[in-house]
C-alpha positions, 0 to 999 in steps of 0.5 A: 500500500501507499500513503501520500501527503499532498501539501497545497497552498490554502489561498491559491486560487486553483486550490480554493476551487478544488477544496470547495467542491467535493467532486472536483476534489475527487477528480483531482485526487484520482489524477494520481491514478490516471495510468490505471485502467481499473483503480482499486480503492483510494481513500483520502482526507483533507486534514483540518490543521493548517501550517504555514498557509499549507493544507494537507491531503492524505491519500491511501492507495493499493496502487502506486500513485503518479502525481506529475499530472496533478502537480503540473496542472495545479501550481498550488500544490507544493509537494507530493510525498508518497511512501510504501507501507505494509500494515500488519496488525495483532490482537491487543494492539492499541492505536490513537486514531483519526477518521473523517466519516459520513455518519448516516441513517436510513429513514423512509428510504432516504439516507440522512446525516446525523447531527447530535454528538451522542448520535455520532458516537453511537454510529461509530460504536455500533460498528466495532464488531464489523471493524474488529476493534474495541473503542477505548474512548473517542470524541466526535467533531461535527464538521457540518456539510460539504458540497459539490456538483457533478455534471452528467450529460446536460444536467448538473447534480448537486452533492451534499454530505454530512461529515464528522471527524472522530478521534480517540483510541482503539484496540484491535480485537480481530486482526483479520477483520480490522485489516480489511476495514483499514484497507477498504475504509469505513462508512459511505462516501469514500469517493468524497474524502470519507472513510480513511482511518489514520493510526499512531501507536499508543 
């Protein structure tokens, strides 16, 4: 697997346009994999912190990225650093984690975003068995909605997604299940910057 950190100038005009539209951001990230006929699961997240006027996007992919096209087209990208890694997990390991997700419930056949903090925490807690983890404490930060638009044919489709950021500590309960969740991402809207789980050893 590969993990890339893209560093972008927050106030660059082209960067502002990309970050303001979730579909445009998706298109920008996928330019790193334009050489592949079929693209495997790509996960990414715009980090909330800003340092020296730069914003970072983390990109996790099974395939080797090539960021030359993206950096040539967008001068607001300062750097694109990719490294290869091989995740291996064992039961009982503890990690600090960060996750941006699209927490939703289905009511009357429609998917709706969750709002209350306790509902957000419950949404992720309920997934612990499917993720192969035990949560040892976490916080949920409601990030509101992200928007964008997609043109299909002669029609413009508006996109709006509820997002929340989860941070805390987890323990691996089932290594095989957790590895699959780590690779494939968590929750819906993975194509639009949700689902990437970042870990740091406790």
